[in-house]
Each structure stands twice: as structure tokens, then as C-alpha cells.
C-alpha positions, 0 to 999 in steps of 0.5 A: 211982475207985469207981462212986460217984465223981461222975466215974464215974457220972451219973444218967439224962438227962431230955433228949437222946439217952440214953447207952445209945443213943450206945453202941449207935450207936457199936457199930453204926458199928464193925460197919457199917464192918467189913461195908462194908470187905468190898468194899474187901478184894476190891479191894485185899486185907485188909492194903491195906484196913487200911493205907488205912483207918488212914492216912485215920483218922490224917489225920482225927485229925491235922486234928482235934487236934494231937499232944501231942509235948511231953508225951511222956516217955521212959517213955511211948514203949514203951506208945505204940509197942506200942499203935500196933503192936498196933492196926495188926496187929489191924486187918490180921488182923481184916479178913483174918478177915472176908474168910474167915468171917462177920462175927458169928463173927469178932467173937465169936471176937475178943471172947474177948480182952477177955472173958478180960481181964475174967475174969482181973481179976475175981480170982475162980475162978468168973469164969474160967468165962465164957471157957469159956462163950464158947468153947462159944458159939464152937464153936456159931458155927463148927459144926465138925461140918459139915466146912466150917470155915475154919482160916485165918479162925478163926486170924486172928480168934483173933489178933485176940482176942489183939490186942484183949485187949492193946489194952485193957491198953495203952489203960489205960496210954496213957489214964492219960497222954493223954486223949481224941483226943490219944492217937489222934493219937499211936497211929493214925499208928503203926498205919497205918505198921505196916499199911503194911508188908504193906498197901502192897505188897498195894494197890500199883498198884490205888489210884484216887480212888474207892478212896481216897474209900471208905477215907476214908468207912470211916475215919469209920465207924471209928474217928472217929464211934464214938470221939466217940459213946463219949466222949459216952456215957461222960460220962453212964454208968458204965464198968461199965454201958458195958462190960456193954452192949458185950457186945452187940458179937457180936450186933450183928456178927451182925445187921449181917452178916445185913443188909449181907452176907446172912450168915444164922446157923443156930439153933446159931449164934444160940445161940452168939451168945447164949452169948458175949453172956451170958458177956461181960456176966457177966464185966464185972461183976467186971472193974473197975479199982480204982486208975483209971478202968476201960476198958470191956471189949469196948467199941466202943473197939476202933477197927478 
């Protein structure tokens, strides 16, 4: 589908909330949910938080829609299982990262995954420069010359980058078969079961009603509310425009980290965020699919 196709583009809306505002609201919800998860991590650990939040999200989606079990064909199973497992692991490692390093830094490192996917798909040698530029931004964000770098936190965020890039590729395959919320009713329960392997032992004996209610609220912040907002936005804007706008994710993560977690970036770190955002926006220009609807690169569609 080309960008000129009516299904991929929409003119500016004269009434109602503009689509770019819906997309930004979705990203704000994702990063706010991540920041607010820090308190829960302190109580039941990163894996326990991931498991409980994913379980609450799975139950919410199952209440909203019935999983299309009759539509599943045998060739669909590998992609569905892989997407669920990757989603669960990505949630665990990202929460482990933000427990150790600032939220904006973790988001910027994780953003290298979808950025690299977009650069490779540009089929241009020049496009490969954007991940290098983003890596320079990550160096400024981590400030290794200060000597207080957290290797575990950066490692977890890097694992999240691999997970996010894999998530986008798998989402395209699953999205070609199961649209909208129905795909989530299949994959999020698998993600919850994956996180349960390490999450249940970590949270065992520490659960109470306030913790469970907190997890339900966090599940609403991500993925439920962002997914609804993204679907509304994508009905009224091109995927390329959405993906370019979504390059703001590291900057939004830094902003939420400052406001909610009081993580004030230094000037080199602020410059690093700008480099990552600029690289993400530039890489998206050439990262469109030509044979089907593209998945917005680096979007808030990251559901964790």
C-alpha cells in the first residue's frame, strides 16, 4: 500500500482532537506507566511487576474482546508464540533497566532496536548512519567518562532494544492475520505466562489488594489506553507521519522521568536525547513497507 492510498492517509481533521495529539497522548501514557511502575518494582521486583501488569492487561483485553481461536491456523502459531514470548521478556528487561538507570536513558537505548530496523529497511547505505548517530547520543546519555555507569542497567536496556526490534517484525506478521485488539487477546496472555516464569517467584508472598489494584491501573496506562489512542490516530494520519512523530519517545521518556521521578538530565544528556530523536525521525523516512501496511517504527505500540 503506498502513501497515496486512501487507507494509509487521511486529510487534516477540522473537528475534534488532531491525530498527532492522540499519538503524543499514547506515548505519554506509555512513559507515565513506566515511571509509575518504579514504585511497584521496589515492592515486588521488576519481573514481578512485569508479570502482574501483563496479567492484568491480558484480563482487560479478554474482557473487551473474544480471542479469535477459530481463525488460528497452524502456520500462525510460531509467530503468535514468538510475539508473546518476546513481549513478555521485553517487559521484564525494560523494567529491570529503569530500576537501575534513568527512564529517558533506558528508552533511548531501547529505541535503537526499532531505529535499526527502519535503517536496514531503507535499503540505503546512507540510512545506516542513523543508528550510528543514535549511538553517539546514547554515549552522551550514559556519560561513561563520569565513571558511574551501570553496566547491568545498560545491558537490560540493550536487551530491550533487541526485543523491541523483534517485536516490530513479529507484529507485522501477526498484524497481517489478526487486526486490532484481537491480536492482543492472543499474544498478551502468552506474554504474561512468559513473565510468570520469573515474576511469580519474585512476587510470591508479597501480593496484597493495593498492589493488585496498582497493577490494574498500570495496565490501563499501558497497553490499554495507548493502543486505543494509536488506533484512533492511525485512522487519520499516515504510518510514516506516525512513525516520525514516535521518534519523540526518548524525549518524552526523559520529560516524564524529570517530572515524575525527578531525574534531571545534564546538558550532554539533553544533547544525546536530541541526537537519538533526530536519528529516529530521519531513519523513518525510508523505512516503509511496500507490500502491506507498515508498522510505525519506534511507536508507542511498544506495549510495555
